[in-house]
N, C-alpha and C positions, 0 to 999 in steps of 0.2 A: 471338297465342296466347290471350289473354283472350277474344276474340270467338269463337274455335273452342270454347273451354271452355264459354262461355255457351250456344252453339248445341247442344253435346253434352248439357248439363244440361237444356236446354229439351226436347230430343228424349226424354230419359228421362222427364220429367214428363208429356209428351204421351202417351207409351206407357202409363204408369201410369194416366192419366186414361181412356184408351180401354178398358183392361182392367177398370177399376172399373165403367164403363158396362156392359160385357159381363156382369160378375158380378152387377150389380143386375138386368139384364134376365133373368138366369137364374131369378130368383125370381118372375117374372110368370107366373101359371098360365094354362092354357088356359081360355077362357070357358065358363061354364055348368057347370063341374065343381067339386066341393067339395075334391077331393084335389089335391095339388100336383104337377102335371105341367107342366113349363115349356114356353113357346112356343119356347125355344131348345134343346129336347131333343135334336135331331139335331146341333146345333152347326154346325161347319164341315165335318163329314165328307162330306156329299153333294158339296160343292164340291171337296174333295180327290179323291174318287172320280171326279168329272167331269174334273178336271185330268189325272188318270192316264189315263183313257180317251181324252181328247183327244190326249195325248202319244203313246199307242200308235197312234192313228189316223194321226198325222203320220208315224210310222215305217212303218206298214203300207201306207198308200195314198198314191200320188204326188200325187193331187189336193190333199189336205190338207198334204202336205209343201211343195208349191209355194206354197200360201197362207202357210205359216209363214215361208218364205224371202223374202216380199215386203215386207221392211222393217217400218216402224211400222204401215202399213196392214194388212199380213198379221197382225201381232201383235194388232191390235184385232179383226180378224175371228176369230182363234182364241179370243180372250177372250170374244167374243160367243157362239161355238159352245159354249165351256165353260159359260157362264151358262145357255144353253138346256138343256144336258145336266144341269146342276145342278137345274133345275126338274123335269126328267123323273125323275131319281134320287130327288129329295125326294118327288115324287108317288107313287113306288113304295115307298120306305122308310117314309114317314109312316104309311100305313094299317097296315103290319106292326107298327110300334112302338106305335101306338095300341091295336091289338088285343091285343098282348102285355101292355100295361100296364093297360088298363082293362076287359078282358073280364070280370073278376070282379065288376064293379060292376053291380048290377041296374038302376039308373037309367040307366046307359049303354046297356044292352040295350033298354030301353023306347023310347028315342029315338035309336036307333043311327045312322040315315041322316043326320039333321040334325047330330048331334054329330060324326060322322065327317067330314062335309064341312067343317064349321067348324074342326075340329081340324087337318085336313090343310092348309087355307089358312093357318092361324096358324103351324103348324110350318114350312111352306115359306117363308113370309114371314120367320120367325125365322132361317132358314138364310141368306136373302139379306141380312138385317140383319147377321148375324155375318160374312158374307163382306165386306160393306162396311166393317165395323170393321177387319178384317184389312188391307184395301187402304189404309185411313187410316194404320195403323201403318207399312206399307211405304213410304208416300209421305212421312210427316212424323215418324215415330218411329224406334225403333232395333230392329234385328233383324227376323226374319221374322214378319209379323203373324199368319199362320195358326198357326205353331208356338207363339207366345206365348199366343194365345187358348186353344189346346188345353192348354198347360202350366198356365195359370191354373186351369182346371177340374181338372186332375190334382192340383195342389198343394192345392186346397181339399178334395178327397176324401182326400188323403194325411194331412192334419192330423187329421181325424176318425178315420181308420183306425188311425194310429199311436197315438193316445190310447186307443182301444178295445183295441188289441192290448196295450199296456202295462198297462192296468187288468185285463184278463183274465189276463195272465200272472202279475202280482204276487199274485194271489189264491192261487196255489200256492207262494208264498214262494220258497225257494231254488231248487227245481226250475224253477218258472215263470220266475224271473229268469235262470237259466242258459239256458233255451230262448230267451228273448227276446234275450239277448246273442248267442247263436249265430245267430238269425234276422237280427239287424242286421249281424253280420259277413258272413253269406252275401249279404245285400242289397248291402252296400258292395262285396263281391267281384264280384257280377254287374254292378254299375255300372262298375267298373274294367275288367272284361273287355269290356263293351259299348263303352266308349270305344275300346279297342284295336281291336275288330272294325270299328267304323265308320270309323276312321282308317287301317286297314291297307291298303296298296297293294302290288300285284305290280309290280315294276320290270322292264321289258323293256329291257335295255341296247341302245343303238344307237351306231353309229360314223359320224362324218362324215369323208369323204375328199375333199380338195381342194374344200371347199365354201365359197362366198363367204358371209362373215358379214354379213348385212343389218342387224344390230343394232349395228354399230360406231358409236362416237360421232362419228368422222369418216367420210367417205365413201370411205376407202381400201379397197382389196381386201385382205382378211385371209384367208389360207388356213389352214384348221384341219386339222392332221394329227394323227391318233391321239387326237382329243378324244372321250372317252367320256361319253355322257349316257344318259338313259333315258326310256321312255314309261311313265307311271304309270297303272295300271288298278286301280280299287278292287275289293277282293275281294267285298265286299257292294255290288255296283254299283247295284242298284235301290233300296237303302236300305229304308225302311219300306213302300214301295208294295205289294209282294206280300202282306204281312200285312193291310194295310187292305183291299185289293181282295178277298182271300179271305174276310175277315170279312163284307164287304158282300154277297158272293155267298151265303154260308151263311145270313146273317140274312134276306136277301130271298127266296131261292128254297127253301131246305131247312128253314126254321124249323118248318114244320108237320109234318115227318116225325118220327114218334115216336122212332126210333132215333138221330136227329141233333139233336133239340132240346135235349139236355143238353150245354152247352158244356164240361163237364168229363168227359163220357163218352168212351169209346174210339172210337166210330164218328165222332163229331164231330171229334175231334182227328186221327183217321186221314185223314178227308176234308180237314180243314184243312191237314194236312201235304202231302198230294198237290197241293192247289191252290197252295200256296206254291211248291212245287218247279216246277210247270208254268208258273206266271206268271213266276217268276224266270228260267226258261229262255227264254221268249219275249221278255221285256223285255231281257235281257242281249244276246241275239243280234240283236235288232232295233235296239238303241240303240248298239251298238258296231260301226261300219262297218269291218269287217275288210278288205274289198276296197279301200275308199277309202284306208285307212291304208297298206296295202301299196303301192298305186299312188303315193301321195304320197311315201313313202320312196324309191321308185325314181326318181321324177322329180327329187327334190331331192338325189340322190346320197348317200343315207343307207342304211345296211344294218345288219342285225342280225348280230353276229359269228357266224361259222360257218354262216350261213344265206344261201342264194343269193337275190338280189332276184327279185321277181315271184311266180310260183306257189308256190315253196317258202316264201317269207315269208308269203304269205297262208295257207298250210296251217299253218305254225307258229303264227301268230296265232290261228287258229281253235282249235288245240289248247290254247293258253293260255287263251282265253276259255272253253272247255269246262271246264277245270280251275277257273277262277274261278267259273263258274256252279255247278259241283258243290259246291265248298267253301262258297260264299256261300249257296246254298240250304239246305244242312245247318245252317249257323250260324243262319240265320233261323228254321228249323223249331225248333231247340233253344230259341231265345229265345222264340218264340211259345208253346211248350208248357210253359215254366217255371211259369206260374200254375197250370195243372192238376196238374203234378208237385208243387208246393208244397201244394196242397189234398189230394192223395192221401196226403201224408205227415202230414196232420193240421193243416195251417195254416188260418188264418181266411180266408174267402172274400173279404171286403173288402180285407184286407191282401195277398191273393195277386195282385191286379192290378198291384202295384208290384214284382213279382218277374220281370217279363218282358213279352212281347207288345208291343203298340204303345206301352204306357205307358213302359216303360224306354227304348225307342229314341227316342221323341219327347222325353222329358226330357233324355237325353244329347245328342241332336242339337240341341235348342233351346238348351241351355246352351253347347254348343260354338259355335253360331252367334252367341250374345251375346258370347262371349269373343273371337271373330274380329272382330266389329264394334267392340268396345271397343279392341282392339289396333290396328285400322286408324285409329281416331281419335287414339290416343296417338302412333302413328308419323307 
């Protein structure tokens, strides 16, 4: 027990050490520029977008699916494909980010080509370095490395934002303090609702009839009669993926269009919502193998009560998945639009990022992941 405890504590220290390295690296600016634009500006997001894209490719194309199913060799090949896609996405997103951030500086415009190439190389390298830190946490630390790295950045911004919000509100004395308390109450409420949404599952009850229990401690044949169990399907099945992917598309492709370049404007949020719904639709139907689940239930002598095995079961499961997609996509859209809603009601822009979108889901998901990891060590 003492050995396990020491091992667990060492993993915590190692994780904190990696996160400190990442946070220190965030203060390293791009070369040849006087303003502070970090080489880690894109962080881990291009890698996450590449991972999502690779996952979709495995669902959509049999060639990549076969590679994925080829054991450890297949996993290594998929990881290499993801890294190549990370480079491509970084090379696309880095110029857009640099142009958005530095276009107002005259010295940047005078040597645009040289600084652009140098900055793209540095930012792409920074993304790979961040990805490497995340892999180190996965291998020797505790929790999901990518989530923890993103959370560290979110928490650092949150500290400054909450301090600014408190100072701004208390200037108005009683009214400001009342508004601040109301904001904090709503914020905690949103976190609680997000936890429920992330963990909520739709239970499809199934029934075993005369089924051999292969999990018996002895090898005796145990027949299960009228034993009710269920298939759990997450309502928000894709998690944060549709929000991240939609943001990446909007930033990369539509950022220069005047009517869409305001992230708090109606056109941006309308297109943002449509993309989330579309991506949730494709991801949900591609990643839940309804036909395979139906066939496996039939082969193993399992059925859904009041539903005939075979085609009827497949049709029923498709109906359930459609319901999950519809509800899940709407919940994701609401969460994604909360920052814009907060600002439209007079909230602070910096503080608005913590009222929804990727920020709230990453925070909740990361904290739940840490909780599950700690519980597994305790057990």
